[in-house]
Each structure stands twice: as C-alpha cells, then as structure tokens.
C-alpha positions as CSV (number, residue, x, y, z in Angstrom):
1,M,104.5,118.2,83.0
2,R,102.5,116.2,80.0
3,F,98.7,116.9,81.6
4,G,99.7,120.5,82.6
5,F,98.3,122.6,79.8
6,R,95.4,120.8,79.5
7,I,94.5,121.3,83.0
8,I,95.0,124.7,83.2
9,L,93.0,125.3,80.4
10,A,90.3,123.2,81.3
11,L,91.1,125.2,84.9
12,G,91.1,128.8,83.3
13,L,87.5,128.2,82.0
14,V,86.1,127.4,85.1
15,F,85.1,131.1,86.4
16,A,85.2,132.0,83.0
17,S,81.4,132.2,81.4
18,N,78.5,131.1,83.0
19,A,77.6,130.0,79.7
20,L,80.5,127.5,79.6
21,A,80.0,124.4,82.0
22,A,82.7,124.0,84.5
23,P,85.1,120.7,84.3
24,I,83.9,117.4,85.4
25,A,86.1,116.8,88.1
26,K,86.7,113.3,87.3
27,E,87.9,114.0,84.0
28,L,90.8,116.4,85.3
29,F,91.8,114.3,88.2
30,G,91.6,110.9,86.8
31,S,94.1,111.8,83.6
32,V,97.1,112.4,86.6
33,E,99.4,110.1,86.8
34,H,101.4,111.8,89.7
35,P,101.0,113.1,93.4
36,S,101.8,116.9,93.8
37,T,105.3,118.3,95.5
38,Q,102.9,119.9,97.9
39,P,103.2,118.8,101.8
40,P,100.4,116.3,102.5
41,Q,96.9,117.5,103.3
42,P,93.7,116.0,102.5
43,Y,90.9,119.0,101.1
44,G,87.4,118.9,101.5
45,S,85.1,115.7,102.7
46,Y,85.9,111.7,101.8
47,A,83.2,112.3,98.8
48,K,84.0,115.8,97.9
49,G,87.7,116.8,98.1
50,C,91.2,116.5,96.9
51,L,94.6,114.9,98.4
52,A,97.9,117.2,98.0
53,G,101.1,115.9,98.6
54,A,99.8,111.9,98.7
55,G,102.1,109.1,99.6
56,Q,102.0,105.8,97.3
57,L,102.2,102.4,99.4
58,S,104.6,100.1,97.5
59,E,103.3,97.7,95.5
60,T,104.5,95.1,97.3
61,G,106.0,94.9,101.1
62,D,106.4,92.7,103.6
63,S,103.3,92.0,104.7
64,W,100.8,92.9,101.2
65,Q,100.3,93.6,97.9
66,A,98.6,96.2,95.9
67,M,96.3,95.3,93.3
68,R,95.1,96.2,89.9
69,L,98.3,97.9,89.6
70,S,97.0,100.0,86.2
71,R,94.4,101.6,87.8
72,N,97.4,103.6,89.7
73,R,94.8,103.8,93.0
74,N,97.7,102.8,95.5
75,W,97.8,106.2,97.0
76,G,96.4,108.1,100.0
77,H,97.9,110.3,102.6
78,P,100.9,108.6,104.8
79,D,98.4,108.1,107.6
80,T,96.7,105.3,105.6
81,V,99.7,103.8,104.1
82,S,101.0,103.7,107.2
83,F,97.6,102.3,108.8
84,V,97.7,99.5,105.6
85,E,101.6,98.7,107.0
86,R,100.0,97.8,110.4
87,L,97.3,96.2,109.4
88,G,99.4,93.9,106.9
89,Q,101.3,92.8,109.9
90,S,98.0,92.0,112.2
91,A,96.8,89.7,109.0
92,V,100.2,87.7,109.2
93,E,99.6,87.4,113.2
94,A,96.2,85.6,112.1
95,G,97.7,83.2,109.8
96,W,97.4,84.8,106.3
97,A,100.4,85.6,104.0
98,G,99.6,89.4,104.4
99,L,97.2,91.3,102.8
100,Y,95.8,92.0,99.0
101,V,95.3,95.8,99.1
102,G,92.4,97.1,96.6
103,D,91.4,100.9,95.6
104,M,93.1,103.6,98.2
105,S,93.1,107.1,96.4
106,Q,94.1,108.4,93.1
107,P,97.6,110.4,93.1
108,R,95.7,113.9,94.0
109,G,92.7,112.2,95.0
110,G,89.5,113.5,93.8
111,P,86.4,111.9,92.2
112,M,87.4,108.8,90.1
113,L,86.5,108.1,86.1
114,T,85.1,104.6,87.7
115,G,83.8,103.6,90.6
116,H,83.5,105.0,94.3
117,A,81.8,107.7,95.6
118,S,84.4,108.2,97.9
119,H,88.4,107.6,98.1
120,Q,89.0,111.5,97.1
121,V,91.0,112.5,100.4
122,G,93.2,109.9,100.7
123,L,91.5,108.8,103.7
124,D,90.2,105.5,102.4
125,V,91.6,102.2,101.6
126,D,89.8,98.5,100.4
127,I,91.2,95.3,102.0
128,W,90.0,92.2,100.2
129,M,88.4,89.5,101.8
130,L,91.0,86.9,99.8
131,P,93.6,85.5,102.1
132,P,96.6,85.6,100.3
133,D,98.4,82.3,99.7
134,R,101.6,84.2,98.7
135,I,102.7,88.0,97.9
136,D,105.1,87.8,94.9
137,L,102.0,88.4,92.4
138,N,103.3,89.7,89.2
139,A,101.6,92.5,87.5
140,R,99.6,90.3,84.9
141,E,98.3,88.4,87.9
142,R,97.3,91.2,90.0
143,E,95.0,91.9,87.2
144,N,93.7,89.0,86.7
145,L,93.2,87.3,90.3
146,S,89.7,88.3,91.9
147,S,88.5,88.3,95.4
148,I,86.0,86.1,97.1
149,S,83.0,87.0,98.9
150,V,82.5,85.9,102.2
151,V,78.7,86.2,102.0
152,S,75.7,83.6,101.2
153,T,74.0,84.5,97.7
154,D,71.0,85.2,99.8
155,R,72.8,87.9,101.4
156,K,71.1,87.0,104.6
157,S,74.5,85.1,106.1
158,T,78.2,84.7,105.7
159,N,79.4,81.9,103.8
160,G,82.0,79.0,104.1
161,N,84.6,81.7,103.2
162,W,84.3,83.8,106.5
163,T,87.0,82.2,108.4
164,S,88.3,83.0,112.6
165,A,90.9,85.4,110.8
166,H,88.5,87.5,109.2
167,H,87.0,88.5,112.4
168,E,90.4,88.8,114.0
169,I,91.8,90.7,111.7
170,L,88.7,93.4,111.1
171,M,88.8,93.7,115.1
172,A,93.1,94.6,114.7
173,A,91.4,97.0,112.1
174,L,88.7,98.5,114.0
175,K,91.1,98.8,117.7
176,D,93.1,100.7,115.5
177,K,93.0,104.5,116.6
178,S,93.4,105.9,113.1
179,V,90.6,104.6,112.0
180,A,87.0,106.2,111.8
181,R,84.3,103.2,110.7
182,I,85.0,100.5,108.2
183,F,82.3,99.7,105.9
184,V,81.1,95.9,105.4
185,S,77.9,94.0,104.3
186,G,75.2,93.8,106.9
187,A,75.9,89.6,107.1
188,I,79.4,90.2,108.0
189,K,78.2,92.6,110.7
190,L,75.9,90.4,112.0
191,Q,78.5,87.6,112.0
192,M,80.6,89.8,114.2
193,C,78.5,90.2,116.5
194,A,77.9,87.0,116.8
195,D,81.4,86.1,117.7
196,A,82.7,89.3,119.5
197,T,83.9,88.7,123.3
198,T,82.7,91.2,125.8
199,A,85.7,93.4,125.3
200,E,85.6,93.7,121.6
201,K,82.0,94.7,121.4
202,R,82.7,98.3,122.1
203,Y,84.5,98.7,118.5
204,L,81.7,97.6,116.8
205,R,80.3,101.0,116.8
206,K,82.8,101.7,113.9
207,L,81.9,98.6,112.1
208,R,78.8,99.9,109.9
209,P,76.5,98.0,107.6
210,W,75.9,98.9,104.2
211,W,75.4,97.7,100.6
212,G,78.1,95.8,98.9
213,H,81.2,95.1,100.9
214,T,81.3,91.3,100.4
215,Y,84.2,90.7,98.6
216,H,86.3,93.7,100.4
217,F,86.0,95.7,103.3
218,H,86.6,99.8,103.1
219,V,88.2,101.1,105.8
220,R,88.0,104.9,106.2
221,L,90.7,106.8,108.3
222,N,89.9,109.8,110.5
223,C,90.9,113.0,109.5
224,P,94.9,113.5,110.2
225,K,95.6,115.9,113.7
226,G,95.9,119.3,112.4
227,A,94.1,119.1,108.8
228,T,91.7,121.9,109.6
229,D,90.4,121.5,105.8
230,C,89.6,118.1,106.4
231,T,85.7,117.2,106.9
232,E,84.8,114.9,109.1
233,Q,82.1,112.3,109.1
234,A,79.5,112.8,111.6
235,P,80.5,109.8,114.1
236,P,78.5,106.4,114.0
237,P,75.4,106.4,116.5
238,A,76.1,105.9,120.3
239,G,76.3,101.5,120.9
240,D,77.7,98.7,119.4
241,G,75.1,98.5,116.6
242,C,74.0,94.5,116.8
243,D,70.7,95.6,118.1
244,A,69.8,97.5,114.3
245,V,71.9,94.9,112.4
246,E,69.4,92.3,111.4
247,W,66.9,95.3,109.2
248,W,70.2,94.1,106.7
249,V,69.3,90.7,106.5
250,T,65.6,91.2,106.5
251,D,63.8,94.3,105.5
252,A,66.8,95.4,103.4
253,L,66.7,92.7,101.0
254,L,62.8,92.6,100.3
255,P,62.4,93.8,96.7
256,P,61.9,97.4,95.7
257,D,58.6,99.1,96.0
258,P,57.2,99.2,92.2
259,D,55.2,102.6,93.2
260,A,58.1,103.9,93.9
261,P,59.7,107.3,92.1
262,P,62.6,106.2,90.3
263,I,66.1,107.3,91.8
264,V,67.7,110.2,90.1
265,P,71.5,109.9,89.8
266,K,73.2,112.4,91.1
267,P,75.2,114.9,88.4
268,E,78.9,115.0,88.0
269,L,81.0,116.8,90.2
270,V,82.3,119.6,88.9
271,M,85.3,122.0,89.8
272,T,83.5,124.5,91.5
273,D,82.0,121.6,93.9
274,L,85.3,120.8,95.1
275,P,87.0,122.9,97.9
276,R,88.9,126.0,96.2
277,Q,92.4,124.1,97.0
278,C,91.8,121.5,94.8
279,V,92.5,123.8,92.3
280,G,96.0,124.1,93.4
281,V,96.3,121.0,93.9
282,L,95.7,119.9,90.3
283,E,98.1,123.1,89.3
284,S,100.7,121.8,91.2
285,Q,104.1,120.0,89.6
C-alpha cells in the first residue's frame, strides 16, 4: 500500500528510544485513504481511539448526501452507517428531502488532522441543520454549500431558521436506541425543552448542550454490543436537563474573567496515547 512503508517506519520508532518523540497520531491516521480489512471494531474512547473495519457511508443515498467529500470523513462503524440511513428516512417523514451529513470519521478513525477532538472510533456523526432542497448535489456543490445556524446572534435563543421539522428529526434521533447522546447549542436545548410534549421529555436527557453546535447537531452512538475494547462515555445525569439549561444562555455567555489563568492547549496525541490495537489497525492492509 502506498502509505505502508511510511507508517510502519514511524510505528517502528514508537518504542525504539526514549530520545525519539513518538509519532503524532493524527499525521498517521490522517494519511490513510482506505479502511483496514479487519472485522469492524472500535478501540478506545470517542476522543482517544481508532476504528478497524470501517464502513463507508455512500456519497448519496435515498435520503442523504455526504458533504465535503474531499475530507474523506464519511466512514464509521457499520452501526453509524445504519443510523444515518434510519435518520434520513425520519427526515423525509418530517418533510425534508433528506439529510446533509457532515463529518463522521476517517477510514481508520483516530485523531484528525483538523477539527474534531472526538470522532475517533467511528461512532460520531454531524448532521447539518440546513434542510436539503435536493439530494443530487455534485461534488463541487458539496464543497461550496454551507449549513445554516438555527441560533440567534446573541446565542440566547433559536432564530427564524428553526422549524418544527428540526424538532421532529432531533426527537427521532433521541428515540433511537443506538444513540448515547446528542450535542447541540444551549439555545437549541432550551427550545426543545419548551416544545417537547410530556411523552417526549423523557428522551431529552440525551440532548446535551455544548459550545458551538449551532450549524449542526452531533450524534454519538453507544459502543456496539460485544465491543469490549470500546470505552463508553459516562451516562448523562438523571432527569431531562431542562432545569439546568438556562446557564447556557445566561452565565455561559458572560465575558471570560480577565484574571483567569490562560487555557493551556492539550498536547498532541501520539501513538502511545492510543490503545495498543491501533498500531495493528494502521499496519493492516
């Protein structure tokens, strides 16, 4: 394989000498264009792991299109591919032409050259907030089209782009048993809490406010059944979370304390930070 010698050489240096820096993991995983031929298996955690035997989400399906194809991030565990297919049908039932699907994972998971800290084990997927007018975009259109924000400029509420279909699609995702949690802007969580029926509110526990997430929502799936080397995130707190969401549209938006110590960037992940199986994932044909 074209990348094989470079990766094997780099991996050979991982433990060769304490004087040698271990290779930066994102540089190795970001250079691989194809999945491994191993059985599907996530190793490690959502933000520190890799993926064997990834499946590819088709560039275009009956109810979705993968966007930004140049990134080569329309890969995931087969459970994730199946989830997108199910949610695409829910989007059609809600009145959309389907879904525009953003980043999933790289062909072998792992840290990405740019962007996400998570999306490493093939169990994360970003869904655009932009309702598709059509799902026959060509490759160039997929590179140039942008999503839309459904949150006001002050980040305190949803804006005129928010619709009942957004609510319906998010609820369909939350009700899916494979979903562990969904990240959205605090303003979106606030709106969902306001509009949810009594029966729907029990699913809102999995809807978690987080910074950003105004142009897309981020779905995270549970570790697949039997995936003993996959590390689950701690379950969300009990309750629907609606009593705590006000913080995200009030105190969270206050200017930072000028006297607070600066945030120290996290060091780059190196191969020795990842599960030991990730070396085999990279070396596999």
